[in-house]
N, C-alpha and C positions, 0 to 999 in steps of 0.2 A: 547212694544216690537214688531217690525215688524213681519210679517208672512213670512214664506220661500215661495219663488216663484219658481215654476218649470221652469227649464231651457228651455222647449219648448213653453211655453205659457205665455203670461203677465198676472198679476193679474186681477182679474175682477174687473170692474168698477161699481159701485152701480148706478143704472139708476131709482131706485124707486121700489115700490111694483109690484107684478104680476098683482094685479087687476088694478092698474093704467096704466101699460103698455098695458093691454089687451084692455082698453078703448081707446087708441091712435089707430085711423084708418086712412086710406088714404083719406076717404070720406072728402070733403071739403078743402083738402089741394092742389089741383091741380090748377095751374096757368092757366090763358087763353093762355099763350104763349106756354105751354106743350100741349094743346089741339090743337093748330093750328099746331104744330110740328108733332103730331100723324096724323092728318088730311093730311099732306102733304105727309107724308111717306105712308099712306094708299093709297093716290091717285097715288103715282108713282108706287106702287106694283100692283095696280088692273087695272090701265089705262096706265101709262107710259111704263111699261116693255113690255105689251102685244103689245102696238103699235109699240115699237121699234123693237120687233122680227118679226113683219109683215111688217116693212118698214125699212130694214136695209140701213145704209147709203151707197150712191154711191160714189165710188171712182173717 
């Protein structure tokens, strides 16, 4: 017999035990492309934006 589902939320999806879910971390799941993207964003924020502020485009 199906359980009653609330009109506001979908039913819970079973993802495994809480202990197993706690063991899943982000360590080791980062691809090299993501690290390159983070490095480019950090460079633009720390170097590119200040340089653009000091050297506005000449019309």
